[in-house]
ZADO-1210 file (C-alpha; in nm, 4 decimals, padded with zeros to 6 digits):
<atoms>
<atom x="01.2765" y="-00.3046" z="00.5814" code="MET" pos="1"/>
<atom x="01.5330" y="-00.5375" z="00.4296" code="ILE" pos="2"/>
<atom x="01.6376" y="-00.4365" z="00.0797" code="MET" pos="3"/>
<atom x="01.6432" y="-00.6890" z="-00.2032" code="PRO" pos="4"/>
<atom x="01.9876" y="-00.8234" z="-00.2882" code="ARG" pos="5"/>
<atom x="02.1870" y="-00.6069" z="-00.5275" code="GLY" pos="6"/>
<atom x="01.9624" y="-00.3030" z="-00.4986" code="GLN" pos="7"/>
<atom x="02.1344" y="00.0312" z="-00.4527" code="GLN" pos="8"/>
<atom x="02.0630" y="00.2445" z="-00.1465" code="LEU" pos="9"/>
<atom x="01.8898" y="00.5620" z="-00.2680" code="LEU" pos="10"/>
<atom x="01.9132" y="00.9144" z="-00.1344" code="LEU" pos="11"/>
<atom x="01.5899" y="01.0810" z="-00.0206" code="PRO" pos="12"/>
<atom x="01.3862" y="01.2339" z="-00.2991" code="ALA" pos="13"/>
<atom x="01.3844" y="01.6120" z="-00.3083" code="SER" pos="14"/>
<atom x="01.0304" y="01.7530" z="-00.2745" code="PRO" pos="15"/>
<atom x="01.1223" y="02.0204" z="-00.5281" code="LEU" pos="16"/>
<atom x="01.2202" y="01.7520" z="-00.7800" code="PHE" pos="17"/>
<atom x="00.9017" y="01.5530" z="-00.7151" code="ILE" pos="18"/>
<atom x="00.6684" y="01.8492" z="-00.7662" code="TRP" pos="19"/>
<atom x="00.8614" y="01.9900" z="-01.0600" code="SER" pos="20"/>
<atom x="00.8486" y="01.6518" z="-01.2366" code="SER" pos="21"/>
<atom x="00.4716" y="01.6383" z="-01.1813" code="LEU" pos="22"/>
<atom x="00.4277" y="01.9914" z="-01.3176" code="VAL" pos="23"/>
<atom x="00.6525" y="01.9061" z="-01.6129" code="LEU" pos="24"/>
<atom x="00.4437" y="01.5930" z="-01.6820" code="ALA" pos="25"/>
<atom x="00.1237" y="01.8015" z="-01.6651" code="LEU" pos="26"/>
<atom x="00.2766" y="02.0488" z="-01.9090" code="THR" pos="27"/>
<atom x="00.3859" y="01.7651" z="-02.1396" code="ALA" pos="28"/>
<atom x="00.0321" y="01.6242" z="-02.1325" code="ASN" pos="29"/>
<atom x="-00.1083" y="01.9646" z="-02.2225" code="MET" pos="30"/>
<atom x="00.1385" y="02.0106" z="-02.5079" code="LEU" pos="31"/>
<atom x="00.0710" y="01.6624" z="-02.6432" code="ILE" pos="32"/>
<atom x="-00.3042" y="01.7295" z="-02.6383" code="ASN" pos="33"/>
<atom x="-00.2585" y="02.0560" z="-02.8281" code="MET" pos="34"/>
<atom x="-00.0426" y="01.8902" z="-03.0965" code="GLY" pos="35"/>
<atom x="-00.1357" y="01.8058" z="-03.4524" code="LEU" pos="36"/>
<atom x="-00.3342" y="01.4962" z="-03.3566" code="LEU" pos="37"/>
<atom x="-00.5227" y="01.6573" z="-03.0713" code="GLY" pos="38"/>
<atom x="-00.6116" y="01.4060" z="-02.8048" code="ARG" pos="39"/>
<atom x="-00.5707" y="01.0744" z="-02.9833" code="ALA" pos="40"/>
<atom x="-00.6974" y="00.7749" z="-02.7880" code="ALA" pos="41"/>
<atom x="-00.3743" y="00.5770" z="-02.8342" code="TRP" pos="42"/>
<atom x="-00.1451" y="00.8447" z="-02.6846" code="GLN" pos="43"/>
<atom x="00.0016" y="00.7524" z="-02.3454" code="PRO" pos="44"/>
<atom x="-00.0889" y="00.9677" z="-02.0476" code="ASP" pos="45"/>
<atom x="00.2472" y="01.1002" z="-01.9280" code="VAL" pos="46"/>
<atom x="00.0993" y="01.2579" z="-01.6158" code="LEU" pos="47"/>
<atom x="-00.0600" y="00.9283" z="-01.5087" code="ALA" pos="48"/>
<atom x="00.2740" y="00.7552" z="-01.5564" code="LEU" pos="49"/>
<atom x="00.4690" y="01.0045" z="-01.3447" code="VAL" pos="50"/>
<atom x="00.1891" y="01.0162" z="-01.0881" code="LEU" pos="51"/>
<atom x="00.1982" y="00.6377" z="-01.0430" code="VAL" pos="52"/>
<atom x="00.5775" y="00.6434" z="-01.0183" code="PHE" pos="53"/>
<atom x="00.5805" y="00.9008" z="-00.7375" code="TRP" pos="54"/>
<atom x="00.2820" y="00.7409" z="-00.5647" code="THR" pos="55"/>
<atom x="00.4706" y="00.4120" z="-00.5552" code="VAL" pos="56"/>
<atom x="00.8051" y="00.5614" z="-00.4497" code="HIS" pos="57"/>
<atom x="00.6846" y="00.8460" z="-00.2239" code="GLN" pos="58"/>
<atom x="00.3316" y="00.7596" z="-00.1016" code="PRO" pos="59"/>
<atom x="00.3526" y="01.0041" z="00.1895" code="LEU" pos="60"/>
<atom x="00.4215" y="01.3020" z="-00.0390" code="ARG" pos="61"/>
<atom x="00.2157" y="01.2171" z="-00.3467" code="VAL" pos="62"/>
<atom x="-00.1176" y="01.0531" z="-00.2918" code="GLY" pos="63"/>
<atom x="-00.4851" y="01.0568" z="-00.3696" code="VAL" pos="64"/>
<atom x="-00.5281" y="01.4308" z="-00.3027" code="GLY" pos="65"/>
<atom x="-00.2526" y="01.5210" z="-00.5445" code="THR" pos="66"/>
<atom x="-00.4029" y="01.2891" z="-00.8044" code="ALA" pos="67"/>
<atom x="-00.7438" y="01.4541" z="-00.7624" code="PHE" pos="68"/>
<atom x="-00.6074" y="01.8077" z="-00.8067" code="VAL" pos="69"/>
<atom x="-00.3997" y="01.7097" z="-01.1106" code="LEU" pos="70"/>
<atom x="-00.7019" y="01.5281" z="-01.2558" code="GLY" pos="71"/>
<atom x="-00.9126" y="01.8428" z="-01.2211" code="LEU" pos="72"/>
<atom x="-00.6401" y="02.0405" z="-01.3986" code="ALA" pos="73"/>
<atom x="-00.6445" y="01.7926" z="-01.6884" code="VAL" pos="74"/>
<atom x="-01.0258" y="01.8045" z="-01.6999" code="ASP" pos="75"/>
<atom x="-01.0233" y="02.1833" z="-01.7234" code="VAL" pos="76"/>
<atom x="-00.7521" y="02.1833" z="-01.9900" code="HIS" pos="77"/>
<atom x="-00.9223" y="01.9220" z="-02.2087" code="GLN" pos="78"/>
<atom x="-01.2724" y="02.0641" z="-02.1516" code="SER" pos="79"/>
<atom x="-01.3700" y="01.7162" z="-02.0418" code="ALA" pos="80"/>
<atom x="-01.6476" y="01.6282" z="-01.8022" code="LEU" pos="81"/>
<atom x="-01.5345" y="01.7845" z="-01.4744" code="LEU" pos="82"/>
<atom x="-01.4124" y="01.5004" z="-01.2568" code="GLY" pos="83"/>
<atom x="-01.3541" y="01.2426" z="-01.5306" code="GLN" pos="84"/>
<atom x="-00.9745" y="01.2454" z="-01.5103" code="HIS" pos="85"/>
<atom x="-00.9869" y="01.3327" z="-01.1415" code="ALA" pos="86"/>
<atom x="-01.1754" y="01.0101" z="-01.0727" code="LEU" pos="87"/>
<atom x="-00.9441" y="00.8053" z="-01.2942" code="ALA" pos="88"/>
<atom x="-00.6256" y="00.9527" z="-01.1407" code="TYR" pos="89"/>
<atom x="-00.7633" y="00.9110" z="-00.7883" code="THR" pos="90"/>
<atom x="-00.8401" y="00.5439" z="-00.8495" code="ALA" pos="91"/>
<atom x="-00.4988" y="00.5020" z="-01.0138" code="LEU" pos="92"/>
<atom x="-00.3256" y="00.6581" z="-00.7145" code="SER" pos="93"/>
<atom x="-00.5251" y="00.4480" z="-00.4683" code="PHE" pos="94"/>
<atom x="-00.4362" y="00.1267" z="-00.6514" code="LEU" pos="95"/>
<atom x="-00.0702" y="00.2306" z="-00.6719" code="ALA" pos="96"/>
<atom x="-00.0615" y="00.2918" z="-00.2962" code="ILE" pos="97"/>
<atom x="-00.2225" y="-00.0483" z="-00.2419" code="ALA" pos="98"/>
<atom x="00.0581" y="-00.2311" z="-00.4260" code="ILE" pos="99"/>
<atom x="00.3544" y="00.0001" z="-00.3638" code="HIS" pos="100"/>
<atom x="00.5337" y="-00.2188" z="-00.1067" code="ARG" pos="101"/>
<atom x="00.5051" y="-00.5334" z="-00.3164" code="ARG" pos="102"/>
<atom x="00.5904" y="-00.3551" z="-00.6407" code="LEU" pos="103"/>
<atom x="00.9299" y="-00.2320" z="-00.5212" code="LEU" pos="104"/>
<atom x="01.0524" y="-00.5899" z="-00.4722" code="TRP" pos="105"/>
<atom x="01.0299" y="-00.6596" z="-00.8456" code="PHE" pos="106"/>
<atom x="01.2813" y="-00.5611" z="-01.1116" code="SER" pos="107"/>
<atom x="01.1894" y="-00.2611" z="-01.3263" code="VAL" pos="108"/>
<atom x="01.0729" y="-00.4675" z="-01.6293" code="PRO" pos="109"/>
<atom x="00.8600" y="-00.6820" z="-01.3985" code="SER" pos="110"/>
<atom x="00.7186" y="-00.3657" z="-01.2430" code="GLN" pos="111"/>
<atom x="00.5971" y="-00.2645" z="-01.5894" code="ALA" pos="112"/>
<atom x="00.3897" y="-00.5819" z="-01.6062" code="ALA" pos="113"/>
<atom x="00.2565" y="-00.5134" z="-01.2556" code="GLN" pos="114"/>
<atom x="00.1422" y="-00.1553" z="-01.3317" code="VAL" pos="115"/>
<atom x="-00.0252" y="-00.2462" z="-01.6633" code="LEU" pos="116"/>
<atom x="-00.3537" y="-00.3475" z="-01.4928" code="PRO" pos="117"/>
<atom x="-00.3537" y="-00.0144" z="-01.3062" code="LEU" pos="118"/>
<atom x="-00.3309" y="00.1803" z="-01.6310" code="PHE" pos="119"/>
<atom x="-00.5966" y="-00.0388" z="-01.7940" code="VAL" pos="120"/>
<atom x="-00.8284" y="00.0233" z="-01.4968" code="THR" pos="121"/>
<atom x="-00.7759" y="00.4006" z="-01.5106" code="ALA" pos="122"/>
<atom x="-00.8448" y="00.4177" z="-01.8839" code="HIS" pos="123"/>
<atom x="-01.1497" y="00.1932" z="-01.8489" code="ALA" pos="124"/>
<atom x="-01.2853" y="00.4103" z="-01.5682" code="LEU" pos="125"/>
<atom x="-01.2386" y="00.7272" z="-01.7740" code="ALA" pos="126"/>
<atom x="-01.4083" y="00.5566" z="-02.0699" code="LEU" pos="127"/>
<atom x="-01.7074" y="00.4495" z="-01.8596" code="VAL" pos="128"/>
<atom x="-01.7520" y="00.8028" z="-01.7243" code="VAL" pos="129"/>
<atom x="-01.7250" y="00.9457" z="-02.0764" code="ARG" pos="130"/>
<atom x="-01.9826" y="00.6980" z="-02.2111" code="LEU" pos="131"/>
<atom x="-02.2221" y="00.7600" z="-01.9208" code="LEU" pos="132"/>
<atom x="-02.2033" y="01.1320" z="-01.9954" code="ALA" pos="133"/>
<atom x="-02.3064" y="01.0681" z="-02.3559" code="GLY" pos="134"/>
<atom x="-01.9651" y="01.0816" z="-02.5223" code="GLY" pos="135"/>
<atom x="-01.8487" y="00.8722" z="-02.8132" code="ASP" pos="136"/>
<atom x="-01.6367" y="00.5595" z="-02.7804" code="ALA" pos="137"/>
<atom x="-01.2808" y="00.6270" z="-02.9041" code="PRO" pos="138"/>
<atom x="-01.2429" y="00.2887" z="-03.0720" code="GLY" pos="139"/>
<atom x="-00.9971" y="00.0043" z="-03.0371" code="TRP" pos="140"/>
<atom x="-00.6947" y="00.2320" z="-03.0519" code="SER" pos="141"/>
<atom x="-00.7619" y="00.3192" z="-02.6873" code="MET" pos="142"/>
<atom x="-00.6202" y="-00.0206" z="-02.5904" code="LEU" pos="143"/>
<atom x="-00.2749" y="00.0959" z="-02.6985" code="LEU" pos="144"/>
<atom x="-00.2486" y="00.3760" z="-02.4399" code="ALA" pos="145"/>
<atom x="-00.2152" y="00.1558" z="-02.1271" code="PRO" pos="146"/>
<atom x="00.0247" y="-00.0729" z="-02.3121" code="LEU" pos="147"/>
<atom x="00.2438" y="00.2213" z="-02.4167" code="LEU" pos="148"/>
<atom x="00.2367" y="00.3551" z="-02.0603" code="GLU" pos="149"/>
<atom x="00.3553" y="00.0195" z="-01.9269" code="ALA" pos="150"/>
<atom x="00.6297" y="00.0098" z="-02.1910" code="LEU" pos="151"/>
<atom x="00.7413" y="00.3605" z="-02.0860" code="LEU" pos="152"/>
<atom x="00.7582" y="00.2589" z="-01.7184" code="TRP" pos="153"/>
<atom x="01.1261" y="00.1449" z="-01.7266" code="PRO" pos="154"/>
<atom x="01.2338" y="00.4687" z="-01.8978" code="LEU" pos="155"/>
<atom x="01.0457" y="00.6853" z="-01.6493" code="VAL" pos="156"/>
<atom x="01.1832" y="00.4813" z="-01.3575" code="SER" pos="157"/>
<atom x="01.5408" y="00.5283" z="-01.4710" code="VAL" pos="158"/>
<atom x="01.4987" y="00.9009" z="-01.5423" code="LEU" pos="159"/>
<atom x="01.3214" y="00.9894" z="-01.2187" code="LEU" pos="160"/>
<atom x="01.5605" y="00.7920" z="-00.9977" code="LEU" pos="161"/>
<atom x="01.8783" y="00.9498" z="-01.1403" code="ILE" pos="162"/>
<atom x="01.8999" y="01.2298" z="-00.8777" code="PRO" pos="163"/>
<atom x="01.8658" y="00.9778" z="-00.5944" code="GLN" pos="164"/>
<atom x="02.1434" y="00.7493" z="-00.7193" code="ARG" pos="165"/>
<atom x="02.4327" y="00.9920" z="-00.6886" code="ARG" pos="166"/>
<atom x="02.6676" y="00.9558" z="-00.3938" code="ALA" pos="167"/>
<atom x="02.6193" y="01.2232" z="-00.1238" code="PRO" pos="168"/>
<atom x="02.9938" y="01.2698" z="-00.0680" code="ASN" pos="169"/>
<atom x="03.1795" y="01.0066" z="-00.2668" code="PRO" pos="170"/>
<atom x="03.5244" y="00.9064" z="-00.1495" code="ASP" pos="171"/>
<atom x="03.7347" y="00.5901" z="-00.1257" code="ALA" pos="172"/>
<atom x="03.6198" y="00.5096" z="00.2324" code="ASN" pos="173"/>
<atom x="03.2429" y="00.5164" z="00.1693" code="ARG" pos="174"/>
<atom x="03.1231" y="00.2728" z="-00.0965" code="PRO" pos="175"/>
<atom x="02.7560" y="00.3628" z="-00.0491" code="LEU" pos="176"/>
</atoms>
């Protein structure tokens, strides 16, 4: 594959770093949900954000199965309808895999605009499942969550790509 002009050649992602970032995002989600506000509808889903990032950048390591297992973990933690987040994360991961080759050709701010519909779809799917199960509608503040997730995309991209940007053995003879 030909790389876009001006893009830096990245080192391979460490599987330990990938899985530890997913576990850290799951832990962050759990801590946010146990905070003072509880599970507010406007709060961004950090796990969904990190899951989409790794699904786009490492689709062979993080995919639909990982999304399903992490979704079940979130369902159990939130005492939600079992499978609600699993279905939303699975659909999110599938859609991210579908656009991952095209998405990497865009700049990071443009990528944020490209992943916004994915986050909107995942939140809408979770809302539909919740409403079909007899739950209450969270209100208009739910529209903020996908927008905040898309706004956090550049920050997450920069943070999660830092370990891959370092030079393997930097010296004066190897500019890569």
